[in-house]
N, C-alpha and C positions, 0 to 999 in steps of 0.2 A: 232263347230265354235269357242267356247271358247278356246279350245286347240290351234287352229291355231292363234288366236289373241294373246294369252299369248306368244307363240313362237316368234311372230313378235315383240311384245313389248320388250321382253328380248333381242332379236337380236339388235334392234335399240339402246337400252339403253347401251349395251356393246360397240357398235361402237362409240357412243358419248363419253362414259367413256374413251376409249382408246385415243381419240383425246385430251381430257383434260389432261390425264396422260403424253402424248407425247409433251406437249407444251415446256418443257425445252430443247428439241432437235431442236427446230425450231427458235432459236434466231439468227442464222447466215444464209447466203445464202447457204453455203456448207451443213449446218445442215438441212435446209428446203428442199433442192433439192435432196441431196444424203445421208442424215442421218449422216453427218460427215465422210463419207467413212469408216465407222466402223461397218457395219451391219454383223451379224454372218451368218453361213451357213443355219440354219433352216429358219430364217426369209427371207433370200435372195432367197432360193430355193422355198419356198411357194409363195413369192411375184412374182417370175418368172412364176410359174405354174398357179396361180390364175389370173394373168394378161393375160395369154395365153388363158385360157378357160373361156368364158363368157356364158351368156344365149343363144347367137347366136349358140354356139356349141351344148349345151344340148337340146334346143328346136328346133332350125332351121336346123342346119347341120345334126344332128343325125337322125332326121325324114326324111329329104330330101334324104340323101345319103343312109340311111338304106332302104328306099323305092326303090331307083334306083339300088343298088348293092347287097342288101340282106346281109347275114352274112359276105360277103367279105368286107363290109364297115369297119370291125374291123381293116383292114390293115391301114386305115387312122389313127386310134389311135396308132397303132404300129409305123407308120412313125413319128407321132408327138413325141412319146417317144424317138425313136432312133435318128432321124435327128433333130427334133425341140428342143429336150432337151439335150440328151447325147452329140451328136456331137457339138451342139452349145456351150455348156459349155467347151468341150475339145478344140475346134478350136479357139473360140473367148474369153472365160472367162478370162484366165490369161493375155493374151496380151492386151485385152481391159483395164483391171484394170491398168496394168503397164504404157501403153502409155498415157492414158487419165490423169492419175495422174501426169505423167512427163510433159505433155503439159498444165496441169491445166484446162482442158476442163470439163464442167459440163453437156453439152448436145451433141447430135449427130451433129447438125449444127456447134456448137462450135468446135467439133473435125475436121470437114472438113475445117473450117477456119484456125485452127492452124496447122493441118497436111500438108495442101497444100499451106499455106501462102496466102490465098485469102479471103478477106472480102466479095467479091461478091458471092463466093461459099457458105459462111456462111449464107448470106441473102437469097440466092436462096433456100437453104436447109430448112431454117426456114419457108419460104413461102409455100413450098411443105408440110411440117408438118402441118402448119396451115390449108391449104385448105383441106387436106385429112383426118386429124384426127377429124375434127368437124362432118362430116357425119358418120365416124366410131363410134364416141362417141354416136351419136343419135341412131345408129343401135343396140347398146347394150340394149336399152329398148325393142326392138322388141319381144324378146322371152317371155316377161312378160305378155303381154295383155291377151292372151287366157288362160294362166295358172291362172291368178288372177280371170278372169271371171269364170273359172271352180271351183276354190277353195272358193272364197268369194262372187261371184256375186256382185262385187262392180265396179264402173267405173275405167277403166284403167288409166285415167288421175290422179286420186288420188294417185295411186301407183307410177307413174312416178315422180310426184312432191315431194312426201315423200322421195323417194329414192334419188332424187337430193339434197334435203335439208340436209339429214343426211350425205350424201357424202361430201357436202360442209362443214358441221360442223367439221368433223374429219380431213379432208385434210387441211382446213384453220388453225385449231388449232395446229395440230401436224406435218404437212408436210409429208416428205417421211417416217419418223419413224412411224407415226401413220398409214400410209397406209401399211407399212410392218408388223406391229403387227396385224392389222386387217386382212390383207391377210392371216396371219398364222391361226388366229381363223376361218376365212371363209374357208380356205383350209381344216381344220379338218372337218368342217361341210360338205364340198363337198365330201370328202373321205367316211365318214360314210353314207351320203345320197345316193351316187351312189351305194354302195354295198347293202344297204337295199332295194333300189328300184328295182335293177336287180333281187334280190332274190324273192321279192314279185311278180313282173311281171311274171317271169318264173314259179313260184309256181302256179299262176293263170292259166297257160297254161298246167298244168300237169307235170311240171318239164322240165329240159333242153332237155333230149332225146326226149320227146314227142313233145316239141316245134320245134326241128330240123326236126322231122319226118313230122310234119304238114307243115313246111316251104317247104320241098322237094316236097310235093304234091300240093303246091300253084299253081293255074292255071297260065301258062306263059303269060306274056304280050308280044305278038309277036313283037310289035314295039321295045321293049327293049331287049328281049332275042333271037330274030330271031328263035324262036321255040325250043331253047335248053331246054331239060327237066331238072328239078331240078337246074336251073341256079342260083336261089337265095340262094342255099346252096353250090354252087361250090366254089373251092379254090380261084379263082380270080373274081368270079361273072360274070354277063352277059356282062360287058363292061370294060375290063381291061385297055384299053388305057385312057379313061376318068377318071377312078379310079386313074390311075397313076398321071394325071394332078392335081387331088384333093390332093393327098399325097404330091406332090411337093409344091403346093401353101401353104397348111396349115402347112407344116413341115419346108421347107427351108425358107419360108417367114419370120419366126421369126428372122432370122439372119440379117434382114435389117429393123426391126421395132424399132423406137426410144424408145418406152415405154418398150420394152423387153431388148434391149441392155443396157439401162440405169441402169438395175439391176446389171450389172457387174462393172459399175463405183463405186458403193457403197459398194462392198464387202470388207471384212476386211483383210484377209490374205490367205496364201497358204492352210492352213487346211480348211478354209471356202470354197475355190474353190473345193477341193477334195470331201469334205463331201456334199457340195451343189450339185455337179454333180450327185451323187448317189440319193440323196433325190428328186431332181427335176425329174430325169428319172422315179423313182418309182411312183411319184405323177402323172406323165403323163400317165403311164401304166394304173393306176387304174381309173383316172378321164376321160381321153380322150378315152382310150381303152374301158372303161365301157360304156361311152356315145354311141359310135358307135356300140358296141356289142349289147346294148339294142335296138338301132335304127334298127339293122339288122333284128329284128323280126317284123318290121312295117307291113308287108303284112298280118300278122295274125290278124291285127286289122282293116281290111278293113271295112268301114262303111259309110253310106250316110252322116254322120256328118262331114267327113273329105273332102268332095267335095264342090266346090262352085256352083253357080246357073247354070253354063254352063257345069258342069261335070268335071272340072279340079281339081286335087288333091291340097289341100291347105297344103303344107308341114308343116307349123307351127302348124297345128291342130293335127298332128299325135301323137306326144309325150304326149300332154295334154290329148288326148282321151285315150291313153294307160294307163295313170295314174288315170283317172277319177273314176275307180272302186276300187281304193285302200282304205284302212281304213283311217279315218280322221287324225290320228296321223302321218301316212306316208305321206299324202297329205301336212300336215303342215311342215314336214321335207323337202319335195320336194320344197315347196314354199321358205323356208329359204335357201335351197340349191341354187336355181336359183337366189334369191336375192344376196346371197354371191358371186356367180360367176359374176353377173352383177356389183355389187358395187365395187368389187376388180378391175375389168377391167376398170370401169368408173373412179375410183380414180386415177389409173395409167395414163389414157389418159388425164385427165384434168390437172394433175400435170405436165405431159410432155408438153402439149400445152402451159400452162401458163409460165413455166420456159423458154421454147424456145422463146416465144414472148418477154418476159422481158429481158432475158440475150442476145439474139441474134439479136433482131430487135430494141427494144426500147432503151436499154442501149447503149450509145455512138453514136447512130444514131438519135434518136428523143430527148432523154434527156441526157445531158452531166453530168458527175460527179455525178452519182447516188450513194447515200450512201447505205450501207448494209440494213438498216432499210427501206429505200425507195424502194429498189428492192424487199424485202419480201412483203411489203404492195401492191406493184404493182402486184406481182404474186397472192396474195390473192384476189385482185379485179378481176383479169383476170380469176381466178378459178370460181368465181360467174358468170362472163360473159359467159364463155364456157358452164357452166351447164345450164344457162338460154337459150342460143341459142340451145343447144342440146334438151332441153325439148320442146321448140317451134317446132323444126323440128320433134321430135318424136310424138308429139300430132297431127300434121297435115302434114305428109310427102308428099311433091310434088313429081311427077314422076321423075323429074331430080335428086333430092336428093336421092330418092330410088335407082336409077341406080348407083349413085355415091357411095352409101354405099357398093354395091357389088364389086366395083373395087378399093376402097380405100386401102385395104390390098395389092393388086397387084401393085398399083402405088407406094406406099411407099417402099415396098420391092424391086420392080423392079428398083427404082431410087437409093436406098441406099446400097443394099446388096453388090454389086461388089466393089464400091469405098471404102466402109468401110472395108471389109474383105481384099482386096488387100492392102489397106493402112496400115494395121497392119503387113503385111508380106513382102511386096515387095517395095523396094526403088525406083523402076522405074516408078511408077504411076505418070502421069503428070496431071496438071490442066485441060488441054484440054480433057484428057481421062475421068476425073471425070465429066466434063460438058457433054461429050458424053453419059456417063452412066445415068445422070439425064434425059437427053433428050430422050434416048431410053426407059427408064422405064416409065416415065410419058407419053411420046408421044404415045407409043404403046398402053397402056391401055386406054387412053382418046380417041385416034383415033378409037379404036375398039368399044368404047361405042357408037360412032356416025355412024360408017360405018358398023361394025359388020362382019368383015372378018374372025374373029374366033368366032364361034357360042357361045361357053361357056365363060362367064367372068372369070371363074375359070382357064380355060386353057389359056386365054389371060394373066392373072396374072403370071402364071407359065412361059409362053413364054417371058414375060417382064424380069423376073429374069434371065433366061437363056441368053437372048439377052445382058443384062448388063454384065454378066460374060464373054461374048465373045468380046463385043464392047470396054470395058474399057482397057484391055491389048492390043487389036489390035490398037486402037488410040494412046495409050501411046507409043507403039513401033515406030509409024510414026511421032510423034511430038517431039519437043525439050525437052531434059531431064531436070529434075528439078535441082536446085542448089545443087551440090554434098555435099558441106560443111554443109548446113542447114539440108539436109536429114540425113547425118551421125550424126549430133547433136541430131536429133529426135530419131534415132534408137539406140543411145548409152545407152538408158535406159534399154535395154534388156541385155546389157553386164556388167551392174553394179555389182560389187562383193558384195555378202551378206554372212553372217555366219548363218548356219542352224544346227539343232540338229542332233545327230548321228542317231536317229530313222528315219530321213528324207533322209539320205544319208550314204552309206557305204564307201565313198571315204576317204582316209587318208588325 
C-alpha cells in the first residue's frame, strides 16, 4: 500500500508543479487556449494521443470488445493508429494549422463561424460542444471506480474529487501549455505501463503461445460465435461487421472531435507536423493496440466476480480482475497509468469546453468588449464549473446521462467531421450544407437513443459520421453557392509563397 500511495503522491505533485511552471505561457488568450501556436512535435503528438485514449479505453472498451471479439479486437487499436492518428495528421494537420491561423480562429465553432461567414453556425456548434462534452467528461471517471476499489479499497468518490481538483489546478494555472507538458509526462507513463502490464498478464498465463492456445479452446458462446470453433482467436473474430463499426467510430471519430482537432491549431511548424505524425502513430500502436490486445484475452479470466446479480457480464470489471493478481508495484503503475489516461483526456475536454463557451458564446453575445484578462478569468471560472458538473454526474449518474455518455462521441463527430474536413479542402461547401451536416449527425444519434432503430450506439455513431460525409456535399450541390470572392480570400492562405531550406525541397 505504501508503494501505491508514494506513486500517487509523486504523480499529483508533478502535475501541480507543471501547472506552476507553465503560468508564464497563460498570460494571453492565444497562450492560454493554444500555447501561443508554438508547441513542438513531441508535446503535440503526446497531447493528441493522451487526449485520444482515456480510462474508458483501457478499462471499459478493452474489456468489452476483448470479451466480444477476442484477439481480433486488436484491429481496433490498429485502426486507431492508422486512421485515427496517421491519416488524421496527414489529411487534417497541415491544412488545419494554415487555415485556422489565417482565419484567426481558436476553436472549432469559431472555425465554422469564420469559414462559412455565419455567427449562427458558430453559436450552434458551441451549443453542440457544450451539450455533448459534459457527459463525455463525466464518462472519463468511469474506468477508475473498480480499479481504485481493487487497488486501495477506498471510496471511489475520493478519487474522483482528488482527480478533478488536481486537473483544475494545473489547467487553470498553465492553460494549454500545462496540459501539453503533463500530457507528455502522462504519455510516457502510459507507454511504460501498457508494456509492463501486457508482459505480466501473459506471463501469468504461461506466455503468449500458451495463452493463444487456451483462447482457441475457450468454449464458444453460441449467441456470439454461431458455433464457430476457435472464433475468439480467428483473424476477424466472431462478428466482423460490428467490429468494423467499432473501428470506424473510434478511429474516424477523432477527425471531428474539437478537443482532438484543437491540437493541430497549436502546432508550431512544418517539421513539427512531420515528426508529430510519426510519434502520434507509434504512440497509438503501443497504447491503443496494447489495450485491445490485452483485452483480447478477457475470456481466459472468466470468473463469478465479473458478473452482476442476474448473470450479465460487467465489462468494466474484466480488466481490473485481470490485474488483481499482479504484484503491488505493477498495480501501482497501473493505477498511475489509468489516472494519467483519465487526467490528460479530462484536462483537454474542460479546456475545450471552457474556451468554446467563453470565446464563442459569451464573448460578443453576452458580454461586449471583453478584455484579454477578462476572457482568461472567465475560462478559468468555467473550467471549475465544468469539473464540478462532471464530478456531480460521475458520482451519481442518472440513466439518461449514462446513455448520453455512450453517444456523445458519435454525435460530436457525426456533426463536425464532414463540415470541418470538406471546409479545409473544398470551396463549394455551403452554409445550408453545414447545417444539414449538424442536423444529420446530432439528429441521427439522438433519435437512435430514443427509438433504437440501430441496436448498437457504436454503429449509430459510425452511421452518423458516414451520413454527414454524404449529406454535406449533396446539400451543398443543391443549394446556392457561397460568395466566390470571400471563399477565394479564405483559400489563398494555401497559395502563399514561403522560402524553405534545401533539405525540405530539391526544387531549384
